[in-house]
N, C-alpha and C positions, 0 to 999 in steps of 0.2 A: 504494500500500500504506500502510495506516494502522493504528496501534495503537488498539484499542478498549477502553474501560473503562466501568464504570457509576459514576455519581455517588452511588449508594446501595449501600454495601458489603453490605447485607443481601440484595441481589438478585444477587450475583455468580454463584451457582449457576444461577439462572434465566437469566442472560445466557449462561452457557456452553451451556445447553440450547437456547436460541433460536439461538445461532450454529451449533451442530451441525445444527439443523433447516434453517437457511438454506443451509448448506454441502451438505447432502443434496439440497436442492432445486436446487442449482446456481447460486443467486443470488450466492454468494461462494466464494472459496477461503479457508479458515481455516488459519492457521499458528500453532503454539504454540512459542515459542522455547525452546531447550534451556536456555539461561542466562536466568533470570528468569521463565520461564513466562508471558511476555507473549502476548496474543492479537493477532495481526497479520491484518488482513483485506485480501485482494486482490480487486479488482473490475475489470470492463472499463468504463472511463468514470467520470469523477469524479462524475457525477450519481448513480451507483449508491450512493454513500455516503449521500446524502440519502434515497434510497429505503429503504436499510437502516435508517437511523436512524428514519425515520417508521414503518416496519413494527415495529421492536422496541418503540418507544414505544406504538404504537396496539394491537398484538396482544398484547404481553406486559407492558405498563405498566412498562417499565424505562427509566429515564433513562440515556442514554449520551453519551459524548463521544469524539471522535476526536482523535488526536495524530499529527502527521506523524512518519514514521520516516526513517531514513537509506537505506532500501531502495527500489529502483526496480523490481525484478523478482525472480523466483525460478526455480530449476531443480530438478527431481527428479533423483536420482542413480541410475544403473543401471550395474551391474558386479559384480565379485566382492565378497562381503561384507567380506573383509579390507581391500580397497582402500577401500571406502566407510567403514568404521570408522576407518581411518587418516586419511582426508580429514576426516571429522567431528571427530576429536580435534584436528587441526591448525587447524580453522576453527570451533571450537565456538561462538564469539561470533556467527557468521553462520548458525548451523544452527537448524532448526526441524523440527517434525513436522506432517504434515497430518492430516486427519480419519481417514485410514486407517493412521495411525502410521508412515508412510513418511518418510524423511529428505528435507528440502528445504533447498537452499542459497539463502540470502537474499543478493541481490547489490546492492551500493551503486552501483558504477560499472561500465561496460563493461570497463574494464581488469581488474577483479577476476575477471570471468568468463573473459576471454581468457587471463590468467595461469593460472587454475585448469585450463583446458582444456589448455594447453601443458604444464603440470607434471604432469598426471594423464591420460596417454593411455589408460589402461585403464578410465577412468570416462566414461560418457556423461552429459552434462548435458542433460536432457530438458526442452524448453520447455513441452510440453503432455503432461500425464500421460494415459497410456492407461487406460481403465476397462474392466473386464470386464462385459459385459452378459449376465447370466444369463437374459434373457428370450428369447434366440434358440434 
């Protein structure tokens, strides 16, 4: 997981649109942090960052840079809304929203996740988000 920014501030809106497009294609998982509104990109395999950077630069003409983050993985939250809101407030610095505006818990180390699961038995921490396929 890496933070992505453009080196040309005039192209920030275009970067957001391109990231939304790549997230819809399934190339990336895009997370927008609650605190700071940073764009965090999740991919399967480190080489996907190179692919993403190349596509953004060649298809959208947007210069981008990646920065390492403290996060190693993410979990979607499933449970009662009150419980999720309480958890989100308590962990606001590790919370983001995905492209569907669902809450995502950004995890730094395994211990964070284990502790959160232990202390929040009414919340399921989902590794892979289910998607609704309306084509069926």
